[in-house]
Every structure is written in C-alpha cells, then in structure tokens.
N, C-alpha and C positions, 0 to 999 in steps of 0.2 A: 331375898328371893333368888339367890344364886341357883342357876340351873333349872329354874322353874319355867313352865310354859304358860303363857297368859294370852287370852284373846278377849278383846273388848267389843261388845256389840252395841251399835245404835239400836234402840228399842222400837220407837214409834216409826212405823214404815218399813222396818227391817224384820224384826221378830214379830211385831204386832202389825197387823194389816189395817190400813185406814185409807180414806179418800182424802187426798191432800188438797185442802181448800186454798190455803195461802200461807206464805211464810215471809216474815220480814225480820231484820236483825237490828233492832234499835240499840243493842249493846254497842254497836259500832260508833254511836255518837254519845256513849256514856250513859244511856238510859235503859238499862236492862229490865225487861218485863218478861214474865214467863210466857211460853208459847200459847198456852190455853187462854190466858188473859188477853193476849194480842188478838187471837181469833175471835173471841167474844166481842171485843171492842170494835173491830173493823168490819164486822158482819154487814152492817148497813152500807158502809162505804164500798165494799166489794160488790154488793148487789147493784149499786149505782154504776160502778165501773163496768159491770157486765151488761149495761144498757137499760137497766130498770130505772125509769126517771123518778119514781116515787117509791123508794125501797120500803118505807114504813107503812105504805098502803098495800104493798105486794106481800109482805111477810109480817108476822106478829112476834111479840116477845115470847109467846108460847112456842112458835116455830124455832126460835133461837134456843130456847130452853131444851127442846127435843134434840136439837143438833148437839148441844153441849152434853146432854145425857148420853147420846151415842158415843161421843168422843171419850167419855169417861168409862165406857164399857167395851173398848176394842177387844177383838179376839186375836189370838196368836195365829200366825200363818200356818197353813198345812206344811209339815216338814220341820217346823221350828223346834219342836220337842226332840225329834230324831237328831237334828243338827247339834243341839246342845249336848245330848247324851253321847253322841259319837265323840265329840271333843273331850268331854269329861272322861270317857272310857280310855281315851288316848293320853290322859294325863294333863290335860289343860284345865286351868282355872278359868272359869267363864265369868266375865264382868258385863254389866250393862251401864251405858253412859248415855244420858238422854237430855234433851232440852226441856222435857216435861217436869212437872212437880212430882216428887218422889212418891207421895202417897197414892196419886192416881196411877202412876206407872207400875208401882209395886202391886196394885190391884190386878193389873193385867196378868202378872205371874201367879198371883194367889188364886185367880179364877181359872187357871189352866193347869196342865200337868207338869209344867216346868217349875221346879223349885229354884228360886233365886234368893240366896241369903241377903238380908237387908244390907249387910256391910259390903256386898259386892255390887250394889246398885247405886250409882252416883249421878248427880245432876248438875248441869250448868248453873242451876239456880243457886247452888252453894257458893260458887265463885263470882256470880253475877256477870259472867262473860258467856255469850252465846256462840254456838257453832255457826259458821266455820272459822271464827276467829282462832288463829293458831294458839293463842293464850288459853283457850278453853281446853285444849288437848294436853297441854304440857305437864300439868301437875300429876295426872295419873300416869303419863308416860314416864316421868322421872321416878315415880314410886315403883312401877313395874320393871324398870330397867336397872334398878339399883344393884342387882347381882350380875349385870353384864349381859343379860338376855334381852332380845328384841321382841317386844310384844306385838301382837296382831291387832288391827282394828278392822272390824267387819261391818259393812253397811249396804243397804239397798239404794242409798242415795250416793251417786258417784261423787258428787261434790264433797260429801262427808268423808268418805274413804280417802279421797284425794287430799283433803286438807289434813287429815290425820297422818297420812303417809308423808306429807311434806314436813311434818314436825319430827318424824323419826320412827313411826310405827311401820310395820309391814302391812300393806293394804290388801284387803280381801273384799271384792265387790260382787254382789249378787244382783243379777238383772231382773229379778222377779217383779220389781216395781216399775222400772224405767224401760225395760224391754231390750235395750242394746247398750253396749259400752261405747263411749265416745272418747277414745284415747287421745285424739287430736285436740280435744277441748280440755280434758281433765288429767291427761298424762297417764303413764303406765300404772298398772296394778301388779302386785305379786301373784294374785289369784283372781280369776274371773269365773263365775259359775252361774248357771241358769236357775238352780234351786238351792235352798239352804242345805239339805243333806249333801249335795254335790260340793258345795262350798266347804263343808266340814271335811269331806274326803280329801279335797285338794290342799287345804291348810295342813292337815295331818301329814300328807305325803311330802309337802314342801318343807316340813319341819323335821324330817327324819335325816 
C-alpha cells in the first residue's frame, strides 16, 4: 500500500449515533465478549447500580428486547456520509473498525447512504481483543503501514482515538459525542473537529 492514504473510523458512536449505556472491557482479563452481549447481560445490574432496588420488577424482558432492537438499528450521524465522501474524493481508503459484531455493524451501513465494502469493515471480535487495548489496533496498523504511510484513526470517543494514536496512527477526534476535548487527560490529537465533515476537511488538509 505504498503511497496510499488510509483512514480508519470507529463506527458505533462515531459514524453511527447511539446512547452510550455502559462499556466494560473484559478482554483485559482474558475473557473477550462482544459489546452487544455485554450490554444485554449487564442490563439488570446497571439498573440496580442506578438506584433501582428491584430491577426485574422495574423493567421486563420485553423492555430489554426493545432496547436491543434499537441497538441493532442505529442510524448514521448527520454529516457522516458527507465526511466519508469527502475523504474518498481526496483519495483516502476508508475503513471501519468496531467492537461490535460485523453483521450488525454492516447493517448500519447497508441501511444508510454510505457504501462500506465488507472487506473494509473489521471487528475486535476477530482477534478477541477489545479496544482500547493497544493490541486491538496493531494488526490493522501494521497492514496499512506496510508501504511506509501513516494511517489515520478517527473517533468520537477520545479514549479510542488516543489509544490508536499511542500505537502509531495519526489521531483525529470529533467532539460530536463528548462535547469537548480533554487533552490533559487523553493527550494531543493531530486533528480535532466539532463535526464529521469538518474532521474530513482537517484530515485532508493535514495530509497534503
């Protein structure tokens, strides 16, 4: 891939909008489980931690089923399609890298105006290592850096962009989800933008 330009996007929360319920990283203790399975299994525990003394009286299995159905049908953020198209028009190959299962995340693209080739969408599920473990980012980084170019990693989770940047990616952070950049916590970014189209513009400009 010598001379090529590549940008890897986190999908869920960055290109696809969602309400972030809870995240945990059991891969850190050697027990990787997909994020959707984790959410489904800890639903009752999180109700209890939120102050509901009898979670299974407060909510039903049907409520959980409705939430999981919503999680399976997330919509792309406004500006996501424009962002991806700008980058492609500028010669970038766009990749997706997610903690979610590929079939579900691929459906987010299939149900939108963004064409994402299946071979360009990768998941932590394949390696059984969850983000932000540095080992999750390294295989794709090695693949995309083989020609000497430095790929970008873009996310609306600053911890995600920061972790990817620490392994060797150029970091692009969009504040659309978290509202503000905390450089004193997560370190510097190569690009920070408020919207996805602005992020594309800045990445393009920084790559010239």
